[in-house]
C-alpha positions, 0 to 999 in steps of 0.5 A: 409518527408518519413523518418518521416512517416517511423519512425511513420510507424515502431511504428505503426507496432510494436504497431499493432503486440503487440496488435495482439500478446496479443489478440492472446494469450488471444484467444488461452488460452480461446479456450484451457482451460476448463471452469468448474466454481463452488462455490469453484473456485469462492470463495475468497482465502486468504493465505490458510484460509477459507473465513468466512463472507463477504469481506466487513468488516471494517479493523483497520486503523492501517493497512493503516497507517503502509502501508503508512508509509512504502511506504513513507520511501521506496520511500525516500530510492529510492531517495537516491540510485542515489545519492549514486551511484555518491557520489564521483563526487558530492562533500561535498555539496551533502553530506551535502544535503543528510544528511539534507534529511536523517535528515528530514526522521529521524525526520518524523520517530521519529514523527510517533513513538512518535505519536504512529502510529508504535505501533501495539497494543495500550493500551486501554483507561481508561474510568471512570465509573459513580458510581452506586446507592445503588439500582443499578438503575440510578435515583432511589433516585428521587421521 
């Protein structure tokens, strides 16, 4: 019983020391740093470019789609890494499973490519226009 409590006691002591260490660092930094806020320091910094307008503007959805596709394929590659490290011990059945997994990934990539989600600049749609009447005003031929 005493060993269990001492085990929890060790965890509690390390947790308390961690909290004290982090809080002490924040408090020390707050006391030592100069505090001189101004509009230039409070402005949005974006890659050295001057911020123009509001940050609440609409972005093209392609930014998000490309980011999601990247994350999906990046995570899938992470799943292949442990398999590659123990490939020799797994045998031919694991190779077949990995090929199926890679095939599904390639199929998903082809689907995204054919759908046009990987095209950064899409062609503008060809929208037909109504023919104008001779006077240039719509409906001018009616009485």
